[in-house]
C-alpha angles and dihedrals in degrees: 000000000000121000114272119254118245096252093046090046092057090052092048092048091055093045092048093045098049097040088048092051090046091054097036100105094039093050093046090053091046092049096046095046093039091056090054098046095043084087097031098141093049093045092050089060092047098044098037108025091152089063104035106030122067136176107259114244134198096263134002120240116253110272090230089060091050091050089053090050093050095045091047089053091048106030095177092057138075122216094234101174140016122204104201124224113264095194129040090249097046122115121235114249117215120190118209134205129181119264088223132018090247096038136078092079092160095053106039088112093066145017102195134057129190117220134190101238093206100056103013093240115155106234099189148312137238143175114241096185106050130072100256119162105214139110091251092054099038099103096043088047093052092044094053091043088053096051104033112002086238088287097116119221092349091056092050090053092046092052090044095055090042086058090053092053090042092055090052095047090049088067091045088057095045091050091052091049095046109116122231091237097042092159090069122080091215090062092056092045089057089052090053094045119113116208103212098176101050104079138280095284094058092042090055092043093050094044090049092052094041095053094041095052095041097054097030094116092050093049092049091053093045095046093045093050090045089058091060095041093053100030101036091139089060100037100044096061089048091049089048090061092057100032123008116250119210109238118238105265123236102217123191122181112257089214119063118235113262119252089251090061134244110009098184112059126212089255091053091049092050088049090054091054094046092048091048094045108027092186094052122121110199114224103177144354122214114199108215097185093168092062095031098240141112114226104208121191116201143174124237128185110279097029113139093213117071086219095053131245097230126104134191124190111209124190115243089208101060110354094251119151105248098180140351129202114192130185093224093057095041125112126256088259090054092051091048091053092044088062096054103080096038089050092049093051094037091235091120086079100036122230092344091057093047091051091049092052091045093052090043091053093049090047090050090058089050090049090053093050095046091044091055091047090052091053093047089048091052092049093048091048092052097045118106091235091056091050092051 
């Protein structure tokens, strides 16, 4: 990349400055919350061990029995999804939804319960959608603040378009930092040098440039994946033009539920998946009672997501497999989309990826602070009072 001409540089400086100031608050929130939730699972166990860590027993209770216990405790609710324990000492997470729009009077305060899978005891409840300041709700609160600012669909769109502008201004910043003799290592070392004895302004300027250049690849990956995660309705049709994306199937059981109710239990459905795919590790089960199917998400060797990108739809009426969606048979567009969330969280590359995203998020906060200090320093330097 050649050095930028003087006129072009002035334009880029203004674009980088004003887009940065426009995004400042949003990026700081994204960085602060992103650093925390990059290790969400691990932090849940540390902050709320009484809810997420259990004493392993000899044999877990049947999931159907646990569902009955939960729905008996909260009669106006349906246990809509189970997130299965990954470790022997993990709690079982059960998501709830109201039976009717006006119902669920006893459980409006929460939508998720944690259950000991060995004895069926309900360990606690929490609301993952409302702004609740408590230790129990800390991680869901930070996660929703990160993705939508607690503004619902509008917040998701705001953060999505902020990611678009952020991705653009990242390249503005890299262009401004690009040394004239980029083929020489010494030139890059001067870009990454921090002058600690030349005043606050130069310290902030150098730290801003140092952090921005150092984590540039991480920020590009995170901003690009954020665009898809928040603007999927915009990105998916564009992706579909280049590489076809398999639409989300609407699966209804071909066999009606018997009068006596659900014939195939959750445990039976999980057994069907594990018999069909012996190497499968089931992550979650969604109970679609309306359409009479279980939507089971599972992990297979080679999946980029630690949660799996494979789905099996099992009939509640007879346990038949109604539909299967596998990563290995997906289109190029499907594989591209499957990478987005694991890339954004860093989990695509295991612990190393999570650490990279964590350090990138912390650095983003520092970039926001130093960027603001640079702007304040410029304004102070130009003010009549400062000149006097």
